[in-house]
DRENDO-1510 file (C-alpha; in Angstrom, 1 decimal, always signed):
<recs>
REC; n; res; u; v; w
REC; 1; MET; +48.8; +41.2; -41.2 .
REC; 2; ARG; +50.4; +38.2; -39.4 .
REC; 3; THR; +50.8; +40.3; -36.2 .
REC; 4; ALA; +47.1; +41.3; -36.3 .
REC; 5; THR; +46.0; +37.7; -36.8 .
REC; 6; MET; +48.1; +36.6; -33.8 .
REC; 7; ARG; +46.6; +39.4; -31.6 .
REC; 8; THR; +43.1; +38.3; -32.6 .
REC; 9; ALA; +43.8; +34.7; -31.7 .
REC; 10; THR; +45.3; +35.7; -28.4 .
REC; 11; MET; +42.2; +37.8; -27.6 .
REC; 12; ARG; +39.9; +34.8; -28.5 .
REC; 13; THR; +41.9; +32.5; -26.2 .
REC; 14; ALA; +41.6; +35.0; -23.3 .
REC; 15; THR; +37.9; +35.3; -23.9 .
REC; 16; MET; +37.3; +31.6; -23.9 .
REC; 17; ARG; +39.3; +31.2; -20.6 .
REC; 18; THR; +37.3; +33.9; -19.0 .
REC; 19; ALA; +34.0; +32.4; -20.1 .
REC; 20; THR; +34.9; +28.9; -18.8 .
REC; 21; MET; +36.2; +30.2; -15.4 .
REC; 22; PRO; +32.8; +29.9; -13.5 .
REC; 23; ALA; +32.6; +26.2; -14.5 .
REC; 24; ASP; +36.2; +25.7; -13.2 .
REC; 25; VAL; +35.2; +27.3; -9.9 .
REC; 26; PHE; +32.2; +25.0; -9.6 .
REC; 27; ARG; +34.4; +22.0; -10.4 .
REC; 28; ALA; +36.8; +23.1; -7.7 .
REC; 29; ALA; +33.9; +23.4; -5.2 .
REC; 30; ALA; +32.6; +19.9; -6.2 .
REC; 31; THR; +36.1; +18.5; -5.7 .
REC; 32; ALA; +36.3; +20.1; -2.2 .
REC; 33; ALA; +32.9; +18.6; -1.4 .
REC; 34; ARG; +34.0; +15.1; -2.3 .
REC; 35; GLY; +37.2; +15.6; -0.3 .
REC; 36; ASP; +39.4; +14.8; -3.3 .
REC; 37; ARG; +42.7; +16.5; -3.7 .
REC; 38; PRO; +43.5; +18.0; -7.1 .
REC; 39; SER; +46.6; +16.5; -8.7 .
REC; 40; ALA; +49.7; +18.5; -8.4 .
REC; 41; ARG; +51.4; +17.0; -11.5 .
REC; 42; GLY; +50.3; +16.8; -15.1 .
REC; 43; ALA; +50.6; +13.8; -17.5 .
REC; 44; HIS; +54.3; +14.6; -18.2 .
REC; 45; GLY; +55.3; +15.4; -14.6 .
REC; 46; ALA; +55.0; +19.1; -15.0 .
REC; 47; ALA; +53.5; +21.1; -12.2 .
REC; 48; VAL; +49.8; +21.9; -12.7 .
REC; 49; ARG; +48.0; +24.7; -11.0 .
REC; 50; GLY; +44.3; +24.1; -10.1 .
REC; 51; PRO; +41.7; +26.2; -11.8 .
REC; 52; GLU; +41.2; +28.3; -8.7 .
REC; 53; CYS; +44.9; +29.0; -8.2 .
REC; 54; GLY; +46.2; +32.4; -9.2 .
REC; 55; ARG; +42.7; +33.9; -9.6 .
REC; 56; PRO; +41.8; +35.5; -6.3 .
REC; 57; GLY; +38.3; +36.9; -6.1 .
REC; 58; GLN; +37.3; +35.6; -9.6 .
REC; 59; GLY; +34.8; +33.1; -8.2 .
REC; 60; GLY; +33.0; +35.6; -6.0 .
REC; 61; TRP; +32.4; +35.5; -2.2 .
REC; 62; LEU; +29.2; +33.5; -2.6 .
REC; 63; ARG; +31.0; +30.6; -4.4 .
REC; 64; GLU; +33.8; +30.7; -1.8 .
REC; 65; TRP; +31.2; +30.4; +1.0 .
REC; 66; LEU; +29.4; +27.6; -0.7 .
REC; 67; ALA; +32.7; +25.7; -1.2 .
REC; 68; ALA; +33.6; +26.3; +2.5 .
REC; 69; TRP; +30.1; +25.1; +3.5 .
REC; 70; ASN; +30.5; +21.9; +1.5 .
REC; 71; ALA; +34.0; +21.3; +2.8 .
REC; 72; PHE; +32.8; +21.8; +6.4 .
REC; 73; TRP; +29.9; +19.3; +6.2 .
REC; 74; PHE; +30.8; +16.9; +3.5 .
REC; 75; THR; +34.6; +16.3; +3.7 .
REC; 76; PRO; +35.2; +12.6; +4.7 .
REC; 77; ALA; +36.3; +12.2; +8.3 .
REC; 78; ASP; +37.7; +9.4; +10.4 .
REC; 79; PRO; +34.9; +7.5; +12.2 .
REC; 80; LEU; +37.0; +6.8; +15.3 .
REC; 81; PRO; +35.7; +9.8; +17.3 .
REC; 82; LEU; +32.2; +8.8; +16.5 .
REC; 83; ALA; +32.9; +5.3; +17.6 .
REC; 84; LEU; +34.1; +6.5; +21.0 .
REC; 85; VAL; +31.0; +8.7; +21.3 .
REC; 86; ARG; +28.9; +5.6; +20.5 .
REC; 87; ILE; +30.5; +3.7; +23.4 .
REC; 88; GLY; +30.0; +6.6; +25.8 .
REC; 89; ALA; +26.4; +7.3; +24.8 .
REC; 90; GLY; +25.6; +3.6; +24.8 .
REC; 91; ALA; +26.9; +3.1; +28.3 .
REC; 92; LEU; +25.0; +6.1; +29.6 .
REC; 93; LEU; +21.8; +4.8; +28.0 .
REC; 94; VAL; +22.4; +1.4; +29.6 .
REC; 95; TRP; +22.5; +3.1; +33.0 .
REC; 96; ALA; +19.3; +5.1; +32.2 .
REC; 97; ALA; +17.4; +2.1; +30.9 .
REC; 98; PHE; +18.5; +0.1; +34.0 .
REC; 99; VAL; +17.0; +2.8; +36.2 .
REC; 100; TRP; +13.8; +2.8; +34.2 .
REC; 101; LEU; +13.5; -1.0; +34.6 .
REC; 102; LEU; +13.7; -0.7; +38.4 .
REC; 103; ASP; +10.1; +0.6; +38.3 .
REC; 104; ALA; +9.0; +0.7; +34.7 .
REC; 105; ASP; +5.3; +0.8; +35.7 .
REC; 106; ALA; +5.8; +4.0; +37.7 .
REC; 107; PHE; +7.8; +5.6; +34.9 .
REC; 108; PHE; +5.7; +4.6; +31.9 .
REC; 109; GLY; +2.6; +2.6; +33.0 .
REC; 110; ALA; -1.0; +3.7; +32.6 .
REC; 111; ALA; -1.3; +4.2; +36.4 .
REC; 112; GLY; +2.2; +5.6; +36.8 .
REC; 113; TRP; +3.4; +9.0; +38.1 .
REC; 114; GLN; +2.3; +10.7; +34.9 .
REC; 115; ARG; -0.9; +9.4; +33.4 .
REC; 116; PRO; -1.1; +9.3; +29.6 .
REC; 117; GLU; -3.9; +11.8; +29.2 .
REC; 118; ASN; -1.9; +14.4; +31.3 .
REC; 119; VAL; +1.2; +13.7; +29.2 .
REC; 120; TRP; -0.6; +14.3; +26.0 .
REC; 121; ARG; -1.8; +17.7; +27.3 .
REC; 122; MET; +1.8; +18.5; +28.4 .
REC; 123; ASN; +3.3; +17.6; +25.0 .
REC; 124; ASP; +0.6; +19.3; +23.0 .
REC; 125; GLN; +2.2; +18.1; +19.8 .
REC; 126; PRO; +0.9; +15.2; +17.7 .
REC; 127; TRP; +4.4; +14.1; +16.6 .
REC; 128; GLN; +5.6; +13.5; +20.2 .
REC; 129; TRP; +5.2; +9.8; +19.8 .
REC; 130; SER; +6.1; +7.1; +22.3 .
REC; 131; TRP; +5.7; +3.3; +22.0 .
REC; 132; TYR; +4.8; +3.3; +25.7 .
REC; 133; PHE; +1.4; +4.8; +24.8 .
REC; 134; ALA; +0.7; +1.6; +22.9 .
REC; 135; ALA; +1.6; -0.7; +25.8 .
REC; 136; GLY; -1.6; -2.1; +27.2 .
REC; 137; SER; -0.3; -3.9; +30.2 .
REC; 138; PRO; +2.5; -3.6; +32.8 .
REC; 139; GLY; +4.2; -6.6; +31.1 .
REC; 140; GLY; +4.2; -4.7; +27.8 .
REC; 141; VAL; +5.8; -1.7; +29.5 .
REC; 142; ARG; +8.5; -3.7; +31.1 .
REC; 143; LEU; +9.1; -5.5; +27.8 .
REC; 144; LEU; +9.6; -2.3; +25.9 .
REC; 145; ALA; +11.9; -0.9; +28.6 .
REC; 146; GLY; +13.9; -4.1; +28.5 .
REC; 147; LEU; +14.1; -3.8; +24.7 .
REC; 148; THR; +15.7; -0.4; +25.2 .
REC; 149; LEU; +18.2; -1.8; +27.6 .
REC; 150; VAL; +19.2; -4.7; +25.3 .
REC; 151; ALA; +19.6; -2.2; +22.4 .
REC; 152; ALA; +21.7; +0.0; +24.5 .
REC; 153; VAL; +24.0; -2.9; +25.5 .
REC; 154; MET; +24.3; -3.9; +21.8 .
REC; 155; LEU; +25.1; -0.3; +20.9 .
REC; 156; THR; +27.8; +0.0; +23.5 .
REC; 157; LEU; +29.5; -3.2; +22.3 .
REC; 158; GLY; +28.9; -2.5; +18.6 .
REC; 159; ILE; +26.7; -5.5; +17.8 .
REC; 160; ALA; +24.4; -4.9; +14.8 .
REC; 161; THR; +25.3; -1.3; +15.4 .
REC; 162; PRO; +23.0; +0.4; +12.8 .
REC; 163; LEU; +20.0; -1.4; +14.1 .
REC; 164; ALA; +20.9; -1.0; +17.7 .
REC; 165; ALA; +21.4; +2.7; +17.2 .
REC; 166; VAL; +18.0; +3.2; +15.7 .
REC; 167; VAL; +16.2; +1.1; +18.4 .
REC; 168; SER; +18.2; +2.8; +21.1 .
REC; 169; LEU; +17.1; +6.2; +19.8 .
REC; 170; ALA; +13.5; +5.1; +19.5 .
REC; 171; GLY; +13.5; +3.8; +23.1 .
REC; 172; PHE; +15.0; +6.9; +24.4 .
REC; 173; VAL; +12.6; +9.2; +22.6 .
REC; 174; SER; +9.7; +7.1; +23.7 .
REC; 175; ALA; +10.8; +7.4; +27.3 .
REC; 176; ALA; +11.3; +11.2; +27.0 .
REC; 177; ASN; +7.9; +11.7; +25.4 .
REC; 178; ARG; +6.1; +9.4; +27.8 .
REC; 179; ALA; +7.6; +10.9; +31.0 .
REC; 180; PRO; +8.5; +14.5; +30.1 .
REC; 181; LEU; +8.7; +15.6; +33.8 .
REC; 182; ASN; +11.7; +13.2; +34.1 .
REC; 183; VAL; +13.7; +14.9; +31.3 .
REC; 184; PHE; +16.6; +17.0; +32.5 .
REC; 185; GLY; +19.9; +18.2; +31.0 .
REC; 186; PHE; +21.4; +14.7; +31.0 .
REC; 187; ASP; +18.5; +13.5; +28.8 .
REC; 188; ASP; +18.8; +16.4; +26.4 .
REC; 189; VAL; +22.5; +15.8; +25.9 .
REC; 190; LEU; +22.0; +12.0; +25.6 .
REC; 191; GLY; +19.4; +12.5; +22.9 .
REC; 192; MET; +21.8; +14.7; +21.0 .
REC; 193; LEU; +24.5; +12.0; +21.2 .
REC; 194; LEU; +22.1; +9.2; +20.1 .
REC; 195; VAL; +21.0; +11.2; +17.0 .
REC; 196; ALA; +24.6; +11.6; +15.9 .
REC; 197; VAL; +25.4; +7.9; +16.5 .
REC; 198; ALA; +22.3; +6.9; +14.5 .
REC; 199; ILE; +23.3; +9.1; +11.5 .
REC; 200; GLY; +27.0; +8.1; +11.2 .
REC; 201; PRO; +28.9; +4.8; +10.8 .
REC; 202; ALA; +29.4; +4.5; +14.6 .
REC; 203; GLY; +30.3; +0.8; +14.4 .
REC; 204; ALA; +33.0; +1.1; +11.8 .
REC; 205; VAL; +35.7; +0.6; +14.4 .
REC; 206; LEU; +35.9; -0.5; +18.1 .
REC; 207; SER; +32.9; -2.8; +17.6 .
REC; 208; VAL; +32.0; -6.5; +17.7 .
REC; 209; ASP; +30.8; -6.0; +14.2 .
REC; 210; ARG; +34.3; -5.4; +13.0 .
REC; 211; LEU; +35.7; -8.3; +15.0 .
REC; 212; LEU; +33.2; -10.7; +13.4 .
REC; 213; ALA; +33.4; -9.3; +9.9 .
REC; 214; PRO; +36.7; -7.6; +9.4 .
REC; 215; ASP; +36.6; -4.9; +6.7 .
REC; 216; ALA; +39.7; -2.9; +5.9 .
REC; 217; THR; +37.6; -0.2; +4.2 .
REC; 218; ALA; +35.2; +0.3; +7.2 .
REC; 219; SER; +37.7; +2.5; +9.0 .
REC; 220; ARG; +38.3; +4.8; +6.1 .
REC; 221; PRO; +37.1; +8.4; +6.3 .
REC; 222; THR; +33.5; +8.9; +5.2 .
REC; 223; VAL; +31.1; +11.8; +4.6 .
REC; 224; ARG; +28.6; +10.2; +7.0 .
REC; 225; ALA; +31.1; +10.2; +9.9 .
REC; 226; ASN; +31.9; +13.9; +9.2 .
REC; 227; LEU; +28.2; +14.9; +9.0 .
REC; 228; ALA; +27.5; +13.2; +12.4 .
REC; 229; LEU; +30.4; +14.8; +14.1 .
REC; 230; ARG; +29.7; +18.2; +12.7 .
REC; 231; LEU; +26.1; +18.0; +13.9 .
REC; 232; LEU; +27.4; +17.1; +17.3 .
REC; 233; GLN; +29.9; +19.9; +17.3 .
REC; 234; VAL; +27.4; +22.6; +16.2 .
REC; 235; HIS; +24.8; +21.4; +18.7 .
REC; 236; LEU; +27.4; +21.5; +21.5 .
REC; 237; CYS; +28.4; +25.1; +20.6 .
REC; 238; VAL; +24.8; +26.2; +20.6 .
REC; 239; ILE; +24.3; +24.6; +24.1 .
REC; 240; TYR; +27.3; +26.4; +25.6 .
REC; 241; LEU; +26.5; +29.7; +24.0 .
REC; 242; PHE; +22.9; +29.8; +25.1 .
REC; 243; SER; +23.8; +28.5; +28.6 .
REC; 244; GLY; +26.4; +31.2; +29.0 .
REC; 245; CYS; +24.2; +33.9; +27.7 .
REC; 246; GLY; +21.4; +32.7; +30.0 .
REC; 247; LYS; +23.8; +33.0; +33.0 .
REC; 248; LEU; +24.3; +36.6; +32.1 .
REC; 249; LEU; +20.7; +37.3; +33.2 .
REC; 250; GLY; +21.5; +36.2; +36.7 .
REC; 251; GLY; +23.1; +38.8; +39.1 .
REC; 252; SER; +25.0; +36.2; +41.0 .
REC; 253; TRP; +27.1; +35.4; +37.9 .
REC; 254; TRP; +28.0; +39.1; +37.5 .
REC; 255; GLU; +28.9; +39.3; +41.2 .
REC; 256; GLY; +31.0; +36.1; +41.0 .
REC; 257; THR; +29.0; +34.3; +43.7 .
REC; 258; ALA; +27.0; +31.8; +41.6 .
REC; 259; LEU; +29.2; +28.8; +42.4 .
REC; 260; TRP; +28.9; +29.5; +46.1 .
REC; 261; GLY; +25.1; +29.4; +45.8 .
REC; 262; ALA; +25.4; +25.9; +44.3 .
REC; 263; ALA; +27.9; +24.7; +46.9 .
REC; 264; ALA; +25.7; +25.9; +49.7 .
REC; 265; ASN; +22.5; +24.3; +48.4 .
REC; 266; VAL; +22.0; +21.2; +50.5 .
REC; 267; GLN; +19.6; +19.7; +48.0 .
REC; 268; TYR; +22.2; +19.4; +45.3 .
REC; 269; ARG; +25.4; +19.3; +47.3 .
REC; 270; THR; +27.3; +16.0; +47.4 .
REC; 271; LEU; +30.6; +17.4; +48.6 .
REC; 272; ASP; +31.0; +19.8; +51.5 .
REC; 273; LEU; +32.4; +22.9; +50.0 .
REC; 274; ARG; +31.4; +25.4; +52.7 .
REC; 275; TRP; +35.1; +26.2; +53.2 .
REC; 276; LEU; +34.8; +28.4; +50.0 .
REC; 277; ALA; +33.0; +30.9; +52.3 .
REC; 278; TRP; +36.4; +31.8; +53.7 .
REC; 279; HIS; +37.9; +32.2; +50.3 .
REC; 280; PRO; +35.7; +34.6; +48.3 .
REC; 281; PHE; +38.4; +35.3; +45.8 .
REC; 282; VAL; +38.6; +31.7; +44.8 .
REC; 283; THR; +34.8; +31.6; +44.4 .
REC; 284; ASN; +34.7; +34.7; +42.3 .
REC; 285; ALA; +37.6; +33.5; +40.1 .
REC; 286; LEU; +35.9; +30.1; +39.5 .
REC; 287; THR; +32.5; +31.6; +38.8 .
REC; 288; LEU; +33.8; +34.2; +36.3 .
REC; 289; ALA; +36.2; +31.6; +34.6 .
REC; 290; THR; +33.2; +29.2; +34.1 .
REC; 291; LEU; +31.1; +32.0; +32.7 .
REC; 292; TRP; +33.8; +33.2; +30.3 .
REC; 293; TRP; +34.5; +29.6; +29.2 .
REC; 294; GLU; +30.9; +28.9; +28.3 .
REC; 295; ILE; +30.4; +32.1; +26.3 .
REC; 296; ALA; +33.7; +31.8; +24.5 .
REC; 297; TYR; +33.5; +28.1; +23.8 .
REC; 298; ALA; +31.7; +28.4; +20.5 .
REC; 299; ALA; +34.4; +30.8; +19.1 .
REC; 300; LEU; +37.5; +29.3; +20.7 .
REC; 301; VAL; +37.0; +25.6; +20.2 .
REC; 302; TRP; +37.5; +25.8; +16.4 .
REC; 303; PRO; +41.0; +27.3; +16.1 .
REC; 304; ARG; +43.7; +24.7; +16.8 .
REC; 305; LEU; +45.6; +27.3; +18.9 .
REC; 306; THR; +42.9; +27.5; +21.6 .
REC; 307; ARG; +41.1; +24.2; +21.1 .
REC; 308; ARG; +43.2; +22.3; +23.6 .
REC; 309; LEU; +42.7; +24.9; +26.3 .
REC; 310; VAL; +38.9; +24.9; +25.8 .
REC; 311; LEU; +38.6; +21.1; +25.8 .
REC; 312; ALA; +41.0; +20.9; +28.9 .
REC; 313; MET; +38.7; +23.3; +30.8 .
REC; 314; ALA; +35.7; +21.1; +30.0 .
REC; 315; VAL; +37.1; +18.3; +32.2 .
REC; 316; PRO; +37.2; +20.1; +35.6 .
REC; 317; VAL; +34.0; +22.0; +34.8 .
REC; 318; HIS; +31.9; +18.9; +34.1 .
REC; 319; LEU; +33.6; +16.6; +36.6 .
REC; 320; GLY; +33.1; +19.4; +39.2 .
REC; 321; ILE; +29.4; +19.5; +38.4 .
REC; 322; GLY; +29.2; +15.8; +38.7 .
REC; 323; LEU; +31.1; +15.4; +41.9 .
REC; 324; ALA; +30.0; +18.5; +43.7 .
REC; 325; MET; +26.4; +18.7; +42.7 .
REC; 326; GLY; +25.4; +15.0; +42.2 .
REC; 327; MET; +24.9; +15.3; +38.5 .
REC; 328; MET; +27.5; +12.8; +37.3 .
REC; 329; GLU; +25.5; +11.5; +34.4 .
REC; 330; PHE; +25.1; +15.0; +33.0 .
REC; 331; GLY; +28.8; +15.7; +33.4 .
REC; 332; LEU; +29.8; +12.5; +31.7 .
REC; 333; ALA; +27.4; +13.1; +28.8 .
REC; 334; MET; +28.9; +16.5; +28.2 .
REC; 335; LEU; +32.4; +15.1; +28.3 .
REC; 336; VAL; +31.4; +12.4; +25.8 .
REC; 337; ALA; +30.0; +15.2; +23.5 .
REC; 338; ASN; +33.2; +17.2; +23.8 .
REC; 339; MET; +35.1; +14.1; +22.4 .
REC; 340; ALA; +33.7; +15.1; +19.0 .
REC; 341; PHE; +36.3; +17.9; +18.9 .
REC; 342; VAL; +39.3; +15.7; +19.7 .
REC; 343; PRO; +41.3; +15.1; +16.6 .
REC; 344; ALA; +41.2; +11.6; +15.3 .
REC; 345; ALA; +45.0; +11.4; +15.1 .
REC; 346; VAL; +45.2; +12.0; +18.9 .
REC; 347; LEU; +42.6; +9.4; +19.6 .
REC; 348; ARG; +44.3; +6.8; +17.4 .
REC; 349; ARG; +47.5; +7.2; +19.4 .
REC; 350; ALA; +45.5; +6.6; +22.6 .
REC; 351; VAL; +43.5; +3.6; +21.4 .
REC; 352; GLY; +45.9; +2.3; +18.8 .
REC; 353; PRO; +46.4; -1.1; +20.6 .
REC; 354; PHE; +42.7; -1.7; +20.5 .
REC; 355; LEU; +42.5; -1.0; +16.8 .
REC; 356; GLY; +45.3; -3.5; +16.1 .
REC; 357; THR; +47.6; -0.7; +14.8 .
REC; 358; ALA; +49.3; +2.3; +16.2 .
REC; 359; ARG; +49.6; +3.9; +12.8 .
REC; 360; GLU; +48.3; +7.4; +12.8 .
REC; 361; ARG; +45.7; +8.3; +10.2 .
REC; 362; SER; +45.2; +11.9; +9.5 .
</recs>
């Protein structure tokens, strides 16, 4: 009798544990989304196993994918990489806005190179808004271009960073929509950088904001910082993958002669690389290595084992484009974007003196 009663109680306990297991799985996923770490010790110091431990496969693959998705996007991250991206993107926008101001009327004026009515037909989308369309005089055009320059300087220095980031993004989008024929690869990448900077806490560190209003909690990992960096990382992988796949459609990339075609083009060439004609093996090796790197970037930049190699190859590739083909702005913008993949601990060792501490923060 007593034995039967004990067996019945044991079966009830097992049934209750099985019934509550899905809730435990959801709680574990929520914990991962918040970035919290479950306690390893109970109230009396005894080791405690999390609800997901020792139960492989019980939660189902869908819940595992959801938990991984939440951890990827919503785990708090160090804002330092985003702050360095802010400085690089702001400096590049300062340069672009300065160039616009050299002849703002020609870029954005009613009688400029691209008249408003023609631009509207080219855009063909009602949401492609630009504040330059509302500028009724050359003075107004120059004022708005100057506003973008001031916002870009503030963004670079980290002065009123959230406001400066929004105004900088609005000024850049207005310029791109008003003069679409002037938009090239550099502008596309710069827009991607500015979106990430506007989303995340880009002024949390390395900013005048922090010098004027010190805040010990500002440099702590946040979900917004991770979201901004993840968006930048994913966009960068998409750019490289499609760029590499697009190159596969060109016969010169299969033949290994594409880089020679760029070096021999007098319209783009800023360095005399005609000596490569006497070294076809070097040309072929550089062409195929570049192609392989672009296609493999999206897969190899995530594992720690191959990340350093992939990021190291980005330096000669983009500096080579900038120095040899006269597209230094584009090369620098891509290098700034690649900074999103550099671990925060590595960056803290490099800029520790500027942060007032050399302490690593993982």
